[in-house]
N, C-alpha and C positions, 0 to 999 in steps of 0.2 A: 504493499500500499504506499510505502514511502514515495514511490515515483509519482503517485497521484497527488499526494499532499504537496510535494515539491512543485508539481505542475500548477496547482491552485495558487500557490504563492507567486509563481512566475507570472501567471495570468494577471493577478491583482496588481503586480508591480509594473508590468510592461504592456500587455495587450489591452487591459482595461483602460489604463491611463492614455494609451495611444488613441483609443476610440471612445473617449469619455463622453463626447457630445452625442455620439450615436446611441450609447447605452442610456443616456439621460432621456432621449426621445423614446427609446424602446421601453423604458420603465413605465410609460403611460399608455402605450398602444402598440399594436403590431399590424403590419400591412404586407404580409408576404405575397409575392406574385405567383408562386408555384407550390403546388402540393407534390412532394417527392415521396413516392411509395417505393421503398427499397427493402432489401433483405437485412435481417438482423446480423448477418455475418460481420465479424469484427474488422474485416479487411475492407469493407465498403463504407467509406466516410463521405457522405453527400457534400458537406461544405468544402472538403478538400478537393474532391473530384471537380466540382463546379466553380471553385474559388469564390464561393458566396460569403457574404457578410451575415452576421446575426440579423434576423428579421426578414431575410430574403426567402427562406424556405420553410414551409410547414411540413414536417417530416413524420411519416408513418413507416414503421419497420416491423417486419415479422419474418418467420421462416419462409424462405422462397418467394418473397415479395408478392404475397397473395392478395387479390381483391375478391372477397367472397361475393357471390351472386347476391343481388339485392333481395331482401325479404323483409316483410313487416312482422315484427315479433316483439314480445315483451322481455326477451332475453337480453343478456349483456353482450353487446357486440362492439368490441374495441375498435377494430379497423373500420367497420362500417360507420360508427359514430364519428370517428376522426375525419373520414371522407366527407360526411354530411356537414360537419362543422366548417371544414375548410371551404367547401363550395357555397353553402348557404349563409354562413355568417361572415367569413373572411373574404368571400367573393374572389377567390384566387382565379388567375387568368389561364394557368397552365397546369396540367397534371402529367408528371413523368413517372412511368413504371420502369424501375431500373433493376434488371437482373444482372448476373455476373458469372464469370467462369468459375469452375471448381466449386459449384454450389452444393453444399452438404444436404440441403433440403431436397433438391432434385435427385441426388444420388441415393437418398433414403428410399426412393421408389423401388430400388433394386434389393433392399434389405430383405432377408428371410425372417420368419416368425421369431427365431431365436434372437436375432439382432434387434428386433422391434420390441421385445418383451419388456425391457426397462424404460421404454419411451412411448407409452400408450397414447399420450396426448399428441405427441408428434405424429404417431401413426395415423391418428384420426385426422389431424390437420392436413397432412399431405394427400389425403383423399381428394382434396380440392384441386390438386394439380395432376391427377391421374390421366386426364384427357390429353395433357401435353406429352406424356410418355407415349400414349397410343398414337398420336399424330406423328411424333418423331420416328417411332418404330415403323410406321407405314411408309414414311419417306425413305428411311434407311433400307428397308426390305426391297424397295424398287431397284436400288443400286447394289444390294448385297454387300454393303460395306458397314461393319459394325463400329469401327473406330471413332466415328464422328457422333455417336449416339448421345454422349453426355452434353456437348455444347448445343446440339440440336434440340434436346429437351429443354435446356435452359432458355433458348431463344423462342421455342414454341410456347413456353410458359409465359414469357413476356407478352406475346401476341394474345394468348388466352386471357390474361388479366386485363389487357386493354379492352377486349370485347366485354369482359365482365363489367367494366366501368359503365358501359352503355346500357346495362340493365337497371341502373339507378335513374329513375324518371327525371330527377332534377338535373342530372348531368346530360342525359340524352337530349333534353329540351335545349339546354344551353349550347351543346355541341352542334345541333342542327342549325341553330341561329348564328353560329360562328362566334359565340361569346366565350367559348372555352376551347383550349387546344389540348389534345391528348398525344403524348409521345411515348415511345417504347425505346429504352436504352439498354444496350448490352455492354457491360464493363468487363474488359479483359484485364485481370489483375496483373499478370506477368509482364504485360507490355505497357500498361497504363492507358491503353486505347479505349475509346468509348464509341460504340456504333449505334446510330439512330435508325429506327425502323421507318422505311419509306412507305407510306400508305399506298402510293401509286405503283411502285415497282415490286412491292411485297418483299423487299430485301433490306437487310441491315447494312447501312453504309457508314463508313468511318467518318467521324466528325473531325475535320482537319481545316 
């Protein structure tokens, strides 16, 4: 923990002082322009990847950057409520669904029952991305090449979650009217490259 305590001290002395006026403004209100839906993976750091300042991004993170299909329920829905708040209260202009390479959540789709025994809640959660595995396997089977299955699932999952966003009535309405933009990003950890999903070409294209 020492490294975290030292980090807090360093932040207070340097970063906070450097951006004192910004933090004073943010102490009273927030006006983020983008909802960033990313994976909980420790290697994926939204502010670092996008070089964003505090107040720019409203961030939601969970295993495998999942957007649950919209449903009306009296249950406790963490991701759904965060999306609702970002769109209907903060009036964000953009939504980014960001997946990444070497995703443990996507890899868990291949775990056997023994491997899943101690993570029952994770097992249940990744049921939400099983369609991504099916789609990727269908593509791979056409070419009979299994080596690309992992990153294909990761990318199919991003597309799947983008589609899930449009099951939210308030998002679908704004998207149709051009009042909100939806993006799908694939972050390759080893190279630091980020690929944006082109809705027209149906391909991930490197942002450069």
